[in-house]
DRENDO-1510 file (C-alpha; in Angstrom, 1 decimal, always signed):
<recs>
REC; n; res; u; v; w
REC; 1; MET; -3.8; -17.1; -10.4 .
REC; 2; THR; -0.1; -18.1; -10.2 .
REC; 3; VAL; +2.5; -15.5; -11.0 .
REC; 4; PRO; +5.1; -17.0; -13.4 .
REC; 5; GLU; +8.7; -16.4; -12.5 .
REC; 6; THR; +9.0; -14.6; -15.9 .
REC; 7; THR; +6.4; -11.9; -15.0 .
REC; 8; PRO; +8.1; -8.6; -15.6 .
REC; 9; LYS; +8.5; -6.6; -12.3 .
REC; 10; THR; +6.6; -3.5; -13.3 .
REC; 11; LEU; +4.0; -1.4; -11.4 .
REC; 12; THR; +1.5; -2.4; -14.1 .
REC; 13; ALA; +2.0; -6.1; -13.4 .
REC; 14; PHE; +2.0; -5.4; -9.6 .
REC; 15; GLN; -1.4; -3.6; -9.9 .
REC; 16; LYS; -2.9; -6.7; -11.5 .
REC; 17; LEU; -2.2; -8.8; -8.5 .
REC; 18; SER; -5.0; -9.6; -6.1 .
REC; 19; ASP; -4.2; -12.2; -3.5 .
REC; 20; ALA; -1.5; -12.7; -0.9 .
REC; 21; GLU; +0.1; -15.6; -2.7 .
REC; 22; GLU; +0.4; -13.6; -5.9 .
REC; 23; TYR; +2.1; -10.8; -4.2 .
REC; 24; LEU; +4.5; -13.1; -2.4 .
REC; 25; GLN; +5.3; -15.0; -5.6 .
REC; 26; PHE; +5.7; -11.7; -7.5 .
REC; 27; PHE; +8.4; -10.6; -5.1 .
REC; 28; ASN; +9.9; -14.1; -4.8 .
REC; 29; ILE; +9.3; -14.2; -1.0 .
REC; 30; GLU; +9.3; -17.6; +0.5 .
REC; 31; TYR; +6.1; -18.3; +2.5 .
REC; 32; ASP; +4.2; -21.0; +4.4 .
REC; 33; ARG; +0.9; -21.7; +2.6 .
REC; 34; ASP; -0.9; -22.7; +5.8 .
REC; 35; PHE; +0.3; -19.6; +7.6 .
REC; 36; VAL; -0.9; -17.4; +4.7 .
REC; 37; ASN; -4.2; -19.2; +4.6 .
REC; 38; ILE; -4.8; -18.3; +8.2 .
REC; 39; ASN; -3.4; -14.7; +8.1 .
REC; 40; ARG; -4.0; -13.5; +4.6 .
REC; 41; LEU; -6.4; -10.7; +5.4 .
REC; 42; HIS; -4.1; -9.4; +8.1 .
REC; 43; ILE; -1.0; -9.6; +5.9 .
REC; 44; LEU; -2.7; -7.8; +3.1 .
REC; 45; LYS; -4.1; -5.1; +5.4 .
REC; 46; GLN; -0.7; -4.5; +6.9 .
REC; 47; PHE; +0.9; -4.5; +3.5 .
REC; 48; SER; -1.6; -1.9; +2.2 .
REC; 49; LEU; -0.8; +0.4; +5.2 .
REC; 50; LEU; +2.9; +0.0; +4.5 .
REC; 51; ILE; +2.4; +0.7; +0.8 .
REC; 52; LYS; +0.7; +4.0; +1.7 .
REC; 53; GLU; +3.7; +4.9; +3.9 .
REC; 54; VAL; +6.1; +4.1; +1.1 .
REC; 55; ASP; +4.1; +6.2; -1.4 .
REC; 56; LYS; +3.9; +9.1; +1.0 .
REC; 57; ALA; +7.6; +9.0; +2.0 .
REC; 58; PHE; +9.0; +8.3; -1.5 .
REC; 59; PRO; +6.8; +9.9; -4.1 .
REC; 60; ASP; +9.5; +10.5; -6.6 .
REC; 61; VAL; +11.5; +7.3; -6.7 .
REC; 62; SER; +11.9; +5.2; -9.8 .
REC; 63; GLU; +9.6; +2.3; -10.5 .
REC; 64; SER; +12.2; -0.3; -9.7 .
REC; 65; GLU; +13.0; +1.5; -6.4 .
REC; 66; LYS; +9.3; +1.7; -5.5 .
REC; 67; LEU; +8.9; -2.0; -6.2 .
REC; 68; GLU; +11.9; -2.8; -4.1 .
REC; 69; LYS; +10.3; -0.8; -1.2 .
REC; 70; TYR; +7.0; -2.6; -1.8 .
REC; 71; SER; +8.8; -5.9; -1.6 .
REC; 72; LEU; +10.4; -5.0; +1.7 .
REC; 73; ALA; +6.9; -3.8; +2.9 .
REC; 74; LEU; +5.4; -7.2; +2.1 .
REC; 75; GLU; +8.2; -9.0; +3.8 .
REC; 76; GLU; +7.6; -6.8; +6.9 .
REC; 77; ALA; +3.9; -7.4; +6.8 .
REC; 78; TYR; +4.4; -11.2; +6.6 .
REC; 79; GLN; +6.9; -11.1; +9.5 .
REC; 80; VAL; +4.6; -9.1; +11.7 .
REC; 81; PHE; +2.2; -12.0; +12.0 .
REC; 82; LEU; +5.0; -14.5; +12.5 .
REC; 83; THR; +5.8; -12.8; +15.8 .
REC; 84; SER; +2.4; -11.2; +16.7 .
REC; 85; SER; -1.2; -12.0; +16.5 .
REC; 86; PRO; -4.1; -10.3; +14.7 .
REC; 87; LEU; -5.6; -9.5; +18.1 .
REC; 88; LYS; -2.4; -7.7; +19.2 .
REC; 89; THR; -2.0; -5.7; +16.0 .
REC; 90; LYS; -5.6; -4.6; +15.9 .
REC; 91; LEU; -5.7; -3.7; +12.2 .
REC; 92; PHE; -9.4; -4.2; +11.8 .
REC; 93; LYS; -12.1; -2.2; +13.5 .
REC; 94; VAL; -13.6; -5.4; +15.0 .
REC; 95; PHE; -10.4; -5.6; +17.1 .
REC; 96; GLN; -10.4; -1.9; +18.0 .
REC; 97; SER; -13.9; -1.5; +19.4 .
REC; 98; LYS; -15.0; -2.6; +22.8 .
REC; 99; PRO; -18.7; -3.5; +23.6 .
REC; 100; LYS; -20.3; -0.8; +25.8 .
REC; 101; ASN; -21.3; -3.3; +28.5 .
REC; 102; PHE; -17.8; -5.0; +28.8 .
REC; 103; ILE; -15.3; -4.7; +31.5 .
REC; 104; SER; -11.9; -6.3; +31.0 .
REC; 105; LEU; -10.0; -8.2; +33.7 .
REC; 106; ASP; -7.3; -5.6; +33.4 .
REC; 107; GLU; -9.8; -2.9; +34.2 .
REC; 108; LEU; -11.2; -4.9; +37.2 .
REC; 109; THR; -7.7; -5.5; +38.5 .
REC; 110; LYS; -6.8; -1.8; +38.3 .
REC; 111; LYS; -10.0; -0.8; +40.1 .
REC; 112; THR; -9.5; -3.3; +42.9 .
REC; 113; GLU; -5.8; -2.4; +43.3 .
REC; 114; GLY; -6.7; +1.3; +43.8 .
REC; 115; LYS; -8.8; +0.6; +46.8 .
</recs>
């Protein structure tokens, strides 16, 4: 679904959006399609975390103010992955858990330096 430029900027319209491109188009944020194709899940996950922070920190702002904060949150989520990698941000559980029988090179280095 492509979001037309004339789509009213309301929370109702915002809540109907479903993919990264729709959110970026809704807020008129310029983006690289190839970059979004590679990082879409990470951008959306970061965006959802930032939205929760906005909702918690600003529960009583007007609809337009909330949408402006959401726009800034999406811009921030997009920018995070321009300068960092999904592996570094560790948004998803798969990046957070470590196999039980795995020892990283960092751990080996620390153990051998201590001797």
